[in-house]
N, C-alpha and C positions, 0 to 999 in steps of 0.2 A: 503493500500499500504506499502510494507516495504522499509524504507527510505535509509536503508543500502544496500539493493539490486538494488535501482533505482539509487543512487551516484556511484556505480560501474558501473551499466549501461551507465551513462551518460559518463565516461572517456571511455569506450570500443566504446561507439556510436559514440564518437567524432573522435576517430582515424579512425573508419570503414569510415565515411563521408569522411575525408580528402583523404582516399585511392580511396574510389568510385568516387569521383568529379574528380580525374585525370585520370579517366577511363572510362567516360562516351563514349558510343559508338557514331558513327556518326549520327545513326536516331534518338538519343536524341536531337542533337544540336538545332533543329528549336522549340523545344519546350521550353516557351510556345509561341502559335502565337495569341493566343486572350486571355481575361481575364479568369481567374480561379475563380470560385464560391466557396466560404467557407460556407457551411451550418451550422447554429446554432439551436439547437432544442428549444430555449427558447427565450422570450421577450427580449428586451431592458432592461437595467440596471442592470442585474443581473450577478453574477460572471462569466458563462459560456460566456456571452456576451462580458465583460470586456476582457476577456483572448483572445476569438474569435477575436475579432478586433485589439489586440495588435499583434497577429499573424498574420493576415491579412496584418499590415502595414509592419512587418519586412519581410514577404515573399515577398511582393512585390518589396521591396528595393532589396532583396538577389536573388529574381529568375528571374528578368528582365521582368517583366510581373505584369499588376494589379491582384490582388487578390480582390475580391470584396465579402464583407460579406452579408449573406442572412439569415433574422430570418425567420425560418419556426417553431414557436412554436406549440405544440401541444402533447398530450399522452406522457408526461413526457419526451420528446426528441425522441420519436419512430418514428414520422411524419416525422422528417429530416432525422433520419438514414435510415429509408425505403427507403426515396426517393434516397438517396445515394446510398444503397444496390442496387437499379435497374437502377441507371444510366450506361451509357457507360464508360466503364475502359480506358478513352482517357487523363486522368489527369486534366480535365477541371470542375470535379466537387469531392470536398472534404467536410469532415464532421469534425466539432469540437466534437469529442467524448467524453463524460464525464461517471462518474460511473454509473449515473441514466440510461443513454442510452442502454450502453453497459454491464453493470454488473448486474444491478438490475430488470429492467423492463423485458428484454427477460425471466428469471426466475421466474417473477410473474404472466405474461399471460399464458392463456390457450393454446392461439393459436398465438404464436408470427410472427411478421410481417417479422423477420429476423433472421438468424443464426448470433450471435454476432463474431464469429470466421470465419465460411464457407463464409459468405456474404461481407467480407470487406478484404482489404489490409492494414495492420498497416503501418503507414509511420515512426511516432515518437510520444512518450509522449512528451508534453510540460512542465508539472509540475504536482505538487499536493499541496493541500490546506488543513490544519485542518479545522473542523467545529468550532464553536463558539457558545456556550449558550448565547443568549442573552434575556433579560427581559425589559418590561417595567419599566423605573426606578421609577413608584409610588410602584411598588411591594415590599413590606417589606423585602426582603432579598438581601444580598450583596456576599452571596459565594453559592457554590454549595450545601454543607450542610445544609444550611439554605433553600435552594429551595425545597430540596428533604424534609425537616421536613414540610415545607409550604403545598407542595402537599398533602403530607400523612395526614395530619391534616386537610386539607380543607375539610368542609362539602358537598361541590358542586365540581363538577370536573373542573379541571383548565385547560382552553384552550390555546391549543398551535398552531400554523400555520405552515404549511409547503409549498411547491411551487408545491405539487401534491402527489396523492397517488403513493407509489412506488419511488418517489423521494429520494434522498440521506437524505433529509431535513426530510423526513418521517421515513425514514428506521433508522435513527441515533437516533430519539427520541424513536422508538421502540426499539433499542437495550440498551438504557438509561433506559427504563421502565424494559427490562428482567434484567438489571445490579442491579439496585437499590430498585425494587418493587413499585416504585412509579405509581401507577396504576390509579390514580385518574387524571392524566393528558389525556386531551380528545382532538382529533387529528381534526383539522378545514384545509381541504386541499384548496389550492389555484391555480391559474393558473401560478404563477410566484414569483419570490422573491420579487420583487417590491411592490406586493399588500399586501404581508404579512408583510412587514416593516412598509407600511402606515398603516394598522390596529394595529400594534404592537405598533407603537407610539400612535396611537387615542385610545389605550386602549382595541379594540374589542379581541382582544388575547392577553395573558401574557406571552409567551415565545416563543422562535424559535430557531430551531440547524440550523443555518445557514452558509453558506460558508463565510470563513473570509472576502474574496475580496469587497462582496456585502455587509457586514453589518459596515464593519471598519469604514467608513466615519461619520455615524450615532453614533459610538461608540466616535469617537473621538470629535464630535459635543456634546455629551452630550445626543442625543435623545434617546441613549440606553445604557442600562447598560449590559457589559459583566460580565460573572462569570468565563467563562472557557473554554480555547481551547482544542480541541481534541489530537492534536499530541504530540508525544514522548516528545517534548521540547516546551519551550516558541517561540512563534513566532517573528522573527527579527523585525517584521513591528508593532507589539503589545509587547512588551517586560514585559509590566505592566500587562497584563492578565496571570494568573497561568493557570497551564495545569490542567486536570482532574486527573492525576496521583499524584498531588500535593494536591488534593481535595479529595484523599483517593480512587480512583476508577482505580486501578492498571490495571483493563483488558479492558478497555474502550478506544477506540483510533480510532475509524473510522475515515477516511480522504476520499477527492475525488480528483480524477484527472483529467487531460485534456490532450488530445492527438488529432492528426491528423489522419484520416483514408480516403482511398479511394474506391471505388469500388472493387468489386472481380476481381481476375486475371489482375490486372495492370501491364503492361510492366515493368520489374525489373529495366530497366535501368531510366524510369520517377521516379518509387518509390525512386529509390537512389539518383536522382537531388533533388527530393521533400525534403528528408529526409536531403540532404546537405544545402539545402537552410533555412531550420529551424535551424540546427546547426550554419550557420553562422550568423543566424537572432539573435540568442542569445549567441553570441561567446565571449561576453567582459562584462565588469561587467557593464557598463553604459546600455547596451541594457537589461541585465537580471534584472536592477533595476527597470523598468517598470514592471516586475511581483513581486519582492520582497517587493517592497513598497506596495504593497496590499496582502501582506500575501501568494504568492504562490511561492514555493520552485522551481526553474528550472529544471528539469530532462530531458534532450535529449538523447533518446538512439536509437539503432538499429532497422528496422524492427520486426528482430526475436526476439529481447530481449522486445520488446512492445508486441508481441505475447504471451511471456511466462507470463508477466504480466497480460495480459487479461486473459489468463487462471485461474491462481491464484484466481484473483480478482472474477471473476465468481462463484469458488468453493466456494469462502468464503462467498460471500452474498446469494449464494443458501441454505448455512446453516442458515443463520440468517431469512431469509424470511420462510422457513419452520418451523422454531421453532417459528415465530411471527403467522404463519397460514394466510399469507395473501396471496391473489390470485387476478388478476384483469382479466376481460372478455375480 
């Protein structure tokens, strides 16, 4: 995700939301009349769950109705996404979309459950976060360079965990191998981030390319050792962790985004109302702090800008997955 584009989109999106909020047609005034479901395609305790629950809290406050989180984990986020894609377009079923469910999985599977563009109404991006390479503290490495050397010199494959085949945590590792030639890394897929972290701390796997919100508490407690983050700059939430660029990997900067989507053909007035609710929910420094403290950079934009970002992200990850030769049935 290009930060310069998304920051510019945040400004333009904010203006469009304020204009739209003053021009809601009468038929949208009664919405919402009952609780809104926000589906999250991953188990509790991961980065998506953290962001989704914060989004639900903020939208409940600004929308004037309850937004209830529903974790519907499975198939790398695709189960929840497919559910939303098939739901009635009335504004009462939403998706906390992420890179994995909207940009990676749809280009990996031979028979996608949905079209990531046609089958959703984009509402707004919420933010993006770098990934962080974390290792078991007992591993004898303290930098990315040392880690690459350790992997290349290892006589046995070095196991790393991911939150699932095709997950951003898997694809970031594949891209790392393509970039560094550290082919001795061996993939061990899990069903969620929490399980990977448990086994990483326990020594069953040695490394993890995790989202920063998920791993940050364990880094701060000393249970995991962070080697580098993947963003263009150091994260304000973890300024002591160097970037991959500082480690010499100038072309390695995968990030993951979070955003809210609705079923296809949602009424534009309701879509605008939801967009405005998100914008208002993260409109000041204190509300944004809930995201930034865990390493998520807030980026709110318009539905049209969000769609453009989705199109670019799909193209980017399609190239990576084809080069890696990864497909899912």
